[in-house]
C-alpha positions in Angstrom: 93.9 105.8 96.1 92.4 106.8 99.4 89.0 105.6 100.5 86.6 108.5 100.5 84.7 109.4 103.6 81.7 110.6 101.6 79.8 109.2 98.7 81.4 110.2 95.4 78.0 110.7 93.8 76.1 112.7 96.4 79.1 114.2 98.3 77.2 113.2 101.4 77.9 110.6 104.0 77.0 107.0 103.0 74.0 106.8 105.3 72.1 109.1 102.9 72.7 106.8 99.9 70.2 104.3 98.5 71.5 100.8 98.7 72.3 100.3 95.0 75.3 100.5 92.7 76.3 104.1 92.7 78.7 104.5 89.8 81.1 107.3 89.0 83.6 107.1 86.2 87.0 107.7 87.6 89.2 107.0 84.5 89.0 105.9 80.9 89.2 102.3 82.2 85.7 102.7 83.6 86.9 102.2 87.2 83.8 102.8 89.2 82.9 103.1 92.9 80.2 101.0 94.3 78.6 101.9 97.6 78.2 98.5 99.3 76.9 99.7 102.6 75.6 102.9 103.9 76.3 103.5 107.6 76.3 106.8 109.5 79.3 108.8 110.4 78.6 108.5 114.1 80.6 105.7 115.8 78.1 103.5 117.7 79.6 102.1 120.9 77.8 98.8 121.3 78.5 95.1 121.4 76.8 94.8 118.1 78.0 98.0 116.5 78.1 98.1 112.7 81.7 98.8 111.6 82.7 101.9 109.7 81.5 102.6 106.2 82.8 100.1 103.6 83.7 101.4 100.2 85.4 99.3 97.5 86.5 100.1 94.0 85.2 97.7 91.3 84.9 97.5 87.6 81.3 97.4 86.4 79.4 97.3 83.1 77.8 100.7 82.4 74.6 98.8 81.6 74.1 97.5 85.1 71.4 94.9 85.7 69.2 95.2 88.7 69.5 92.3 91.2 67.0 89.5 90.6 65.3 87.7 93.5 66.1 84.0 93.6 63.4 81.7 94.9 61.8 79.7 96.3 60.9 82.2 99.1 59.5 81.0 102.4 57.5 83.6 104.4 57.3 82.8 108.2 54.4 84.7 109.7 51.6 85.6 107.4 49.7 88.5 108.9 49.3 91.9 107.2 53.0 92.3 106.3 53.9 88.7 105.5 50.8 88.1 103.4 51.2 91.4 101.6 54.8 90.5 100.7 53.6 87.1 99.5 50.9 88.7 97.3 53.4 91.2 95.8 56.0 88.5 95.0 53.3 86.2 93.5 52.4 89.1 91.2 56.0 89.1 90.0 56.0 85.3 89.4 58.1 84.3 92.4 57.6 80.9 93.9 56.3 81.8 97.4 55.6 79.4 100.3 53.9 80.3 103.6 54.2 79.1 107.2 52.5 80.5 110.3 52.2 79.1 113.8 48.5 79.5 113.3 47.8 77.3 110.3 44.5 79.1 109.6 46.5 82.2 108.8 48.5 80.2 106.2 45.3 78.8 104.7 43.6 82.2 104.5 46.7 83.8 103.0 47.1 81.0 100.5 43.5 81.3 99.5 43.9 85.0 98.8 46.9 84.6 96.5 49.8 85.2 98.9 51.5 81.9 98.0 51.1 78.2 98.9 51.7 76.2 102.0 55.3 75.5 102.6 56.1 71.9 101.6 59.6 71.9 100.2 62.7 70.4 101.7 64.5 72.8 104.1 67.6 73.2 101.8 65.4 74.1 98.8 64.6 77.6 99.9 66.8 80.5 98.9 65.1 83.3 100.8 63.4 83.3 104.2 61.4 86.3 105.3 60.6 86.5 109.0 57.4 88.5 109.5 56.5 87.4 113.0 55.7 89.6 116.0 58.8 91.5 117.2 59.3 89.5 120.4 60.1 86.3 118.6 62.0 87.6 115.6 65.6 86.9 116.8 64.7 83.4 118.0 63.0 82.6 114.7 66.0 83.9 112.7 68.3 81.5 114.6 65.9 78.6 113.9 65.7 79.4 110.2 69.4 79.9 109.8 69.9 76.5 111.2 67.1 74.8 109.2 67.8 76.4 105.8 71.6 76.3 105.1 71.2 77.6 101.5 68.9 80.6 102.3 69.4 84.3 103.0 67.3 85.2 106.0 65.8 88.7 106.5 63.1 90.1 108.8 60.5 92.8 108.8 60.8 93.9 112.4 60.4 97.6 113.0 63.3 97.7 115.5 66.7 96.5 114.4 69.1 97.1 117.2 67.3 95.0 119.8 66.9 92.2 117.3 70.6 92.3 116.3 71.7 92.3 120.0 69.5 89.3 120.9 70.4 87.5 117.7 74.1 87.9 118.5 73.7 86.5 122.0 71.6 83.5 120.7 74.1 82.8 117.9 76.9 82.7 120.4 75.0 80.3 122.6 74.1 78.0 119.6 77.5 78.4 117.9 76.1 79.5 114.6 77.1 82.2 112.1 74.7 85.0 111.4 76.3 86.3 108.2 73.4 85.1 106.1 71.0 87.3 108.1 70.4 90.7 106.6 68.0 92.9 108.6 65.3 94.9 106.9 62.2 96.9 107.7 59.4 97.8 105.2 58.1 101.2 106.3 54.5 100.4 105.5 51.4 99.1 107.2 47.9 100.0 108.5 46.0 99.9 111.7 44.6 96.6 110.5 46.0 93.1 111.1 45.8 89.6 109.7 46.1 88.1 106.2 42.6 89.2 105.1 43.8 92.8 105.2 46.9 92.1 103.0 47.4 94.1 99.8 49.6 93.6 96.8 50.1 97.4 96.7 51.1 97.9 100.4 54.8 98.5 99.7 54.6 100.3 96.4 56.6 103.5 96.5 57.2 103.1 100.2 60.6 103.1 101.9 62.1 99.7 102.7 65.2 100.0 105.0 68.0 97.4 104.6 70.5 97.2 107.4 73.6 95.4 106.1 76.7 94.6 108.2 80.3 94.1 107.1 80.0 90.3 107.7 77.3 90.0 105.1 78.1 88.8 101.6 77.4 91.4 99.0 75.2 89.0 97.0 73.1 88.2 100.1 72.5 91.9 100.7 71.5 92.2 97.0 68.9 89.5 97.4 67.2 91.5 100.2 67.3 94.6 98.0 65.8 92.5 95.2 63.0 91.3 97.6 62.1 94.9 98.5 62.1 96.1 94.9 60.0 93.2 93.8 57.4 94.5 96.2 57.6 97.9 94.6 59.5 99.6 97.5 62.3 102.2 97.5 65.4 100.8 99.2 67.4 102.8 101.7 70.4 101.5 103.6 70.9 102.5 107.2 72.8 101.3 110.2 70.6 99.4 112.7 71.0 101.9 115.5 70.5 104.9 113.2 67.4 103.2 112.0 66.0 102.8 115.5 66.6 106.5 116.3 64.9 107.5 113.0 61.8 105.3 113.5 61.4 106.6 117.1 61.2 110.2 115.6 58.9 109.6 112.6 56.9 106.5 113.7 56.9 105.6 117.3 56.6 109.0 118.8 53.8 110.1 116.5 52.0 106.9 117.4 52.2 107.7 121.1 51.0 111.2 120.5 48.0 109.8 118.8 47.4 107.5 121.7 47.7 110.3 124.2 45.3 112.5 122.3 42.8 109.6 122.0 43.2 108.7 125.7 42.4 112.3 126.7 39.0 111.9 124.9 37.8 109.3 127.3 37.1 112.1 129.7 35.2 114.1 127.1 31.4 114.5 127.4 29.3 113.3 124.5 28.1 116.8 123.6 31.7 117.9 123.4 32.6 114.9 121.1 29.7 115.9 118.8 31.8 118.9 117.8 34.7 116.8 116.5 35.8 117.3 113.0 38.2 115.5 110.6 41.2 116.9 112.5 40.6 114.8 115.6 39.9 111.7 113.5 43.2 112.2 111.6 45.2 112.5 114.8 43.6 109.5 116.5 43.3 107.1 113.6 46.5 105.1 114.4 45.6 104.9 118.1 43.3 102.0 117.0 46.3 99.8 116.1 46.9 96.5 117.8 48.2 97.0 121.3 50.1 93.8 121.7 52.3 94.5 118.7 52.9 98.1 119.7 53.8 97.0 123.2 56.6 94.8 121.8 57.8 97.5 119.4 58.0 100.2 122.1 59.7 97.9 124.6 62.3 96.9 122.0 63.1 100.5 121.2 62.6 101.9 124.7 65.9 103.8 124.8 65.2 105.9 121.7 61.5 106.3 122.5 62.3 107.5 126.0 64.7 110.1 124.5 62.0 111.4 122.2 59.4 111.5 125.0 61.8 113.4 127.3 62.3 116.0 124.5 58.5 116.3 124.1 58.1 116.7 127.9 60.6 119.7 127.7 58.6 121.1 124.8 55.4 120.9 126.7 56.9 122.7 129.7 58.1 125.4 127.3 54.7 125.6 125.8 53.0 126.0 129.2 55.3 128.9 130.0 54.4 130.7 126.8 50.6 130.4 126.9 50.1 133.9 128.5 52.6 135.6 126.2 51.2 135.9 122.7 54.6 136.8 121.1 56.4 133.9 122.6 53.4 131.6 121.8 53.6 132.6 118.2 57.3 131.8 118.1 56.5 128.3 119.4 53.8 127.8 116.7 56.2 128.9 114.0 58.6 126.2 115.1 55.9 123.6 114.5 55.3 125.0 111.0 59.0 124.8 110.3 59.0 121.1 111.3 56.0 120.3 109.2 57.6 121.9 106.1 60.5 119.4 106.4 58.1 116.5 105.8 58.3 115.4 102.2 55.3 116.2 100.0 54.2 114.8 96.7 56.7 112.6 94.9 59.1 113.0 97.8 59.6 116.7 97.1 59.4 119.6 99.6 55.8 120.4 100.5 54.4 123.4 98.5 51.9 126.0 99.5 48.3 125.2 98.4 44.9 126.6 98.7 41.8 124.5 99.6 38.7 124.7 97.6 35.9 123.0 99.6 33.0 121.5 97.6 29.8 120.1 99.1 29.1 116.6 97.6 26.0 114.5 98.1 26.4 110.9 99.4 25.0 109.3 96.2 26.5 106.9 93.6 28.4 108.7 90.9 28.7 112.0 92.6 32.4 111.8 93.2 33.1 110.7 89.6 31.1 113.6 88.3 32.9 116.1 90.5 36.3 114.8 89.3 35.2 115.0 85.7 34.3 118.7 86.3 37.7 119.4 87.9 39.4 117.8 84.9 37.3 119.9 82.6 38.7 123.0 84.4 42.2 121.8 83.5 43.6 122.2 87.0 45.9 119.8 88.8 44.9 118.5 92.2 47.8 118.6 94.7 45.9 116.8 97.4 42.4 116.1 98.7 40.4 114.9 101.7 36.8 114.2 102.6 34.9 115.3 105.7 31.5 113.7 106.3 28.6 115.8 107.5 27.2 114.0 110.6 23.8 115.9 110.4 22.9 114.9 106.8 23.9 112.7 103.9 26.5 115.0 102.4 30.2 115.4 102.7 32.8 118.1 102.0 35.6 117.4 99.6 38.6 119.6 100.2 40.6 120.0 97.0 44.1 121.4 97.4 45.4 123.3 94.4 48.1 125.9 93.6 47.0 129.3 95.1 47.1 130.9 91.7 44.4 128.4 90.4 42.0 128.4 93.4 39.9 131.3 92.1 39.6 129.7 88.7 38.6 126.3 90.2 36.0 127.9 92.5 34.3 129.7 89.5 34.4 126.6 87.3 32.9 124.4 90.0 30.1 126.9 90.7 29.4 127.1 86.9 28.9 123.3 87.0 26.3 123.6 89.8 28.4 122.7 92.8 28.2 124.4 96.2 31.7 125.8 97.0 32.6 126.9 100.5 36.1 128.3 99.9 
């Protein structure tokens, strides 16, 4: 039997598969295919390239059991991400221990339910989660692989290729194997930092990338999968280099666009800034993120980020050439709309057309609850919503996105309940 080049379930290349048992009955003997890794078609030419996709036939029970995380778990670095992982695992009943170079962080995180201070023997831990700043991840992985011979080691760094390259070099220098290291990246976070900002729900329904290699044991990879799922995340498998290109597109470049927009405001006059609405706040929100962390992220992924910025530079030149030509300008704007439509909407589905019904709401206790009760009474599903505050008085405007066919009905219903509607 030949090894297939595409996933027998999705008929797509393995990089699009979720890292899970993907079963397809091939014969009455219940011979099933299991996708063990999910790497891209593209051959990456690098000293630390991930080898070609690995497919193996196996016989499995139709009633497959999801992998279970084996503790104790030690989290190294308990800022926002590390402490949030700890709180999520504690909710699931996992034995979680904490360590941070700043002991105060460990004490704060422990006091807020993220785990307890690490006090077990080194060989007692079965999972080590490295949630340190990006610049020290590889060094910390090597240290923990050496100290904890029974543990699987993973990390949360937002750049995988640079970590893997540095780790490979350090492992050669120290003559240690790195097969127990399985890279990962939870795609979640906020502009806030520190253990006090941690949340049990931070990873719920968010993507968690796992980047396995062919030298990893299957059971070790499954432990990292179990870690992510215990935190409520959706697991996706991706080659380290493909991951770095993807995050440059959907995370690192948008962050820089936010910073560039915010930086441009430093020249704005106060009377001009008084005209700002929710749009500018939405665009510049992530520009407030910690600069030290982002310097490390961007430096680690500089090749892919540079490629994205060069493409944007070309687009800006193209836009400048179109400004005095209305037809060509509209073509450019349409391209932006096409890109926006590709971003997943509710429940991961394609974004659908909606109509906004804007309701004025007083800044008083209970007003929002009363408004939602009136929307419920109208029997109309809310697709999305946002709030804009009125800087001149103590009111706000709640924009309620609904299906276009229900907008008129909602408008009439809200007015009948005494609300001021601006749609």
